[in-house]
N, C-alpha and C positions, 0 to 999 in steps of 0.2 A: 223470318229473315231470309230463308235461302231464295226461297221462291220471288221477294221482291229482288233482292241482288242479283236472281240469275236472270228475270225478266229485263232488267236495266242492262247487265253486263251484254246478254246479246243484243241488243238494241246499239248499244256502245260499239260493237263489233262489226254489225251491218250496216247500221243508221237504216235498218229495214223494217217497216210495220210487220209484214209477212212472214221475217223469222218470227215474231213473236208468237204469230200464228201456230207456226210449225212446233213449236216449243209446247206449248198448248197440246197441240192434236199427237204428239208424241207420248205423252204425261198421260192424255186420255183412252190412246189409242187398245193400251195393255186391257183395259176394263170390258170391251168387246170380246179380247179373247179369252179370259181369264175369269172376268168376275163373278158372272152365273156359277162356274165350278167353284170359286172361290167360297160361295154361297153353301154351294152342296158340302164341300169338306165342314165349315163352321159346323155342320149338323152331325158330323162322323168322327171329329175329333177334336179333343179337350179348348177351346177357345182361347188360353191363354197361351198356350206353346203357339198355336198359328202367329199369336200376334208378337211374342220373344220374336223368332224366324223372321217376319217380318222386318220389327224394328230394327233388330242386328243388320239385318240387310242394307236397312236404310242409310243406320250410321257408317255404315265403309262405303257407299254410294257418296254423302254428302265430304267424305274425307278424301276422295277420287277426285272430287273436282276440287276443293282444297288444293290440292296436289297440284293438280292441272295450272290452278290460276297462279298460284305461287312460283312455280318455275317458268312462268309466261308461255307454254305450250298450249293453253287451251283454243280451241277454235268450236267455230260454230257449229257442228257436226257432232261434236263433243259433249256441248250443251245437251242436244236434240238426243242423243244414244243414251244419256245419263238421267233425262227427264223421263225416256221409256221406260228404262230400268224401274226407276222409283215408281211411276205406275205399276209396273207389273209386281213390285210388293205390295204395292196401295191395292190391289185388286182380290190380293187373298188380307190385309190388314180389315178392311173397311167394311165387308162382310159381318167378319169375324170381332170386331169391335161395335158395331151396332148391336147381335145379337148378345153381346158381352155384358149389357147391361144389367140386363134381367135376370142375372148371374150372383149380382150386387146387391139388389134391393128386391123388396116387393115390389108385387106388379100395384099396390095401389100407391106406390112412390114414385111410379113409373117417371108420370110428365117429370116432376120436378129434377129426378135424373137426368132425363135427358139433357132439361133445359140446364141446370147445375154443368153439366157435361160441356154444353154449349158456354156456357158463359166462362167455363176456364179457354175455350178453344181462342172465346172471339180476345178475352184478355191478352192474349199472346197477338192475336190478330191486329191489335189495339199498341200494343209495344213494340214488337217486332220490328213490323214496317220502318217504324219512327227509328229505332236503332240501328236496321237494316241500313235506313239512308244518310245515317250520321255517320257509321260504320264504314260506309262505302266511300263515303266523300274525305274522310280523316284516314282510313289504313287501306283501302282499296277492298273488292269485292271476298278475297281470299278468308278475309276473316270473319265474314259473314258466315262461311262456308263451315269453318273452324268450330267455331261457336254451334252454328245446328248440331256437327257431328257430335262434339260433347254434350250437349243437353240427352241426348238418347239415353245416356248413360244411366239417368234419374228416372224416365220411364223401363227402362229394361228392371234395373234395383226393383222399383214398383212392384210391378209385376211377380217379382220372384217371392216378395215377401207377402202376396195376398194370400189371407185364409179363406177357399174355398169348398164347398160342399161338392162332392163326388160327380163328373161330368158324366152322363147318361146320355152316351149317342144314338143315333138311329140306327135300325135294325142296314147292317151292310150287306145283309144277302142280296137288297137289291140293289142293280147295276145305279150306278152315279145319275146316269142322262135318263134316268126313270124315275128318279130322285128329280132332277133340275125340271122335270114336264110335271112331276105331281104341283110343285110350287109355282110355277108358270099358271097350270089350269086354277088353281087354289086362286092367287091374283085377280086371272081375268076374270074369274064368274063373282068376284065379290065387289059388288059396284064401287061400294067408297076407295077401296084399296086399288080399285082398277084409275077412279078417278084423280084421286092423288098423284098415283105414280103418272100417269098422263102429263099433269100441269107440271108438276116436278120437271119430265122431260123437256117443255114449254121454259121451264125457268131457269135449264141447265144451258139452254140453247142463245137463250135471249135476256137473259138475267145475270149470267155469268162471263158471256162471252165477253161483254162490254170491256170486263175488269183487264182483257189481252191489252186493251189499247190508251192504260192509264200510263205507262212511261212514254208513249206518243201524246199525251194529253200534256203530261208533267213538261216535256220538253217544248213541242211545237206549237201549242195551246195559250200554256201559262208560262211558257219565255224560263221553266227551272231546269234544274238538275236532278241528280240523284236522291235528293233529301227532301225534293218537291214530290218525288214518284213515292216516297217513304209515306210524308204527308197524307196523299190523296189515300192510300192501302190503309192508315192509321184511321183516317175519316169512315170508311167503310167498315172498320173494324167497333168502332165508338159505338157506331148505328147495330151493329148485330149485336155487339155485346147487353148495349142496353134492352134490345128485345128479348135476349134468353134473360137476363132477367128480372124483367117484367113480367116473363112467362113462369119463373122460377117461381114469381111472388105471390101471383094470384091462380096459378096453376089449378088448383081443386078449386077457385070461386066464381072463376067465370067460362061463359060458355068458349071450349075451345073453337068450334066452327066460326063462331063470330068474329072472334079473336082474328082468325086464319083468313077471314072475308077480308077484313080492315087492311091486313098486310097486302094481298092483294092487289089492292087500289093504292097503297100508299107508294110500295115499290114504283110502278112505270111515272105516276105523275113525280116523284122526286129526282125520276132518273132523266125526264123528260124535261124538266127545268136545268139539271145538271148539264145538256148538252147546250144549253146558251150561257153558261157563266165563261166568262173570260178573267175573270181575278179567284187568285186562290182562296181566298174566305168565302166568298159565293161556292166557291166547288166543295172546298169543305163540310160546310152546313149541308149541302143538299146531297152528299156521298152519306150523309149520316143518315138522311130519311130514306134512301137507298138501301144501305146496309140492315136499318131496324126492319123495313118492309121483306126483304129477303129474307133475312132469319126468323122472322116470326113464320114466315110462309114453310121452310124449310122445317125448322125446329118442330111444330105441331103438325105439320104432313107426317114426320117421323112417329110421334104420339100416337096419333090417333092409328096408322097402319097398324103398329106394335100393340095396341088395346085390341086391336082386331085379328090376333094372330092367335094359331095354337102355339103350344113350345115346340113340338116337333116339327114345326116348318117354319121356324121363325129365321134361320141363319139363311135357308132360301130364300124366302120371300124379301129379307133384309139385302139379300144377296141381289136381289131383281131391284129392288127400289135404289142400291147403292150401283148398279150396273145403270140405270136410269140417269142419276147425277153425275157421275164419273163417266159414262162412255158418251151423251151427247156434247159432255163439256168439250172436248176436242175440237169435235163438229163446230161449234159456237167458236171458238176461238179460230179456227181456219176461216171459217167465212166471215167473221168478222176485220181479222187482217186482211184479208183480200178484200173487202168493201171498203174497209178505210183507203186502201192504196187508190181504190178506183172513185170514190166520193166523200173520201175524209173522213175523220174520227166523228165529226161533230153530225153528221148525216148518220153517220151509221147507227151511233147511240139512238137517237130520235127516233129508226128503223125499229129498234129492241123495244125500246118506251111505247110505241105503236102496238107492237106483237104481244105483249104483256097486259097492254090495257086492255086490246080484245078477249085476249084468254078471259081476264077478272072479271068482263062482263059476261061472257059464254058461262063461266061459273055461275054469277049471281041468275042467272035468267033461266038456264036451264039444270042445274045438279043442286035445286035448294037443299037437299039430306047433309050436305057438306056443313051449311050454316046450323044444321039441328045438333052434331057432333056436342055432348057436353064433355 
């Protein structure tokens, strides 16, 4: 709800797609500064404690944005600054969250656990944007931020009630920079991890960057409003949820590598079709396909990488994984916002789809070991 309302609010304040890029850039910039460090921290300290601190910080930021909006004091730079601070919390939350999964389930259930986690997240992606659009239209953006702040209480309580095994940290006598280096060397030397992380970077740049433009698409292409914007985000969430549920259902039965390869083709094809749509029903249907392909790729990349990790390096390598995902996202947002101002939203999305399609063909032709992952 917050991400959807925040994007529409800054577009409403500025009427500029470049500001949508600024918000995405500000949110992702802390990934460059802190996320590798956050991955090392996740190997040194209890991950539940890291998650608690991060979640409390995010809750406070949501209430600050709500307060600024209610009082009518909110300005574009406030939204950009708060997006940056939210990104700082996420830089520590994301690596710890990814590495935390293995503390909750046995390794044999890892694929299903990751898929279940994604299913819950994407259920929120289906419901949240639609509710955000309706709430924004009926009561204003502040209530989207208030509801978001309140929901953090449930997350914090759930973390406090978990019964976990004692956490075993890595040797703290080694410098944290050396630990980060060890994680980087491991990721670079392991072909399967190196290839998936590079592909994730391309996906973050081209496959997430276009999301920045959905408010523009809702207003300028479809002639809609905040509710239309919410529907577009919901469509992408429905596709992502269906992809996550599919993986959860057949995670142990079907080749992860082959399903991943299908996702690499499905997403750019549907994204290209979306760029030519001018009616809401067609945009809605094609975004479902985009969301499905996106989630299949991200979810199975996560699973395959974690299956090829040792526990003592899990936090650091997942720090690299999440850094690639979140760190390149702001660059994609900034570039997409600038290109949309120059070339228009449709042409920009077509460029993204072309990049993703070329990446898919290269994976199929030159990296067949991806398809062989069971």
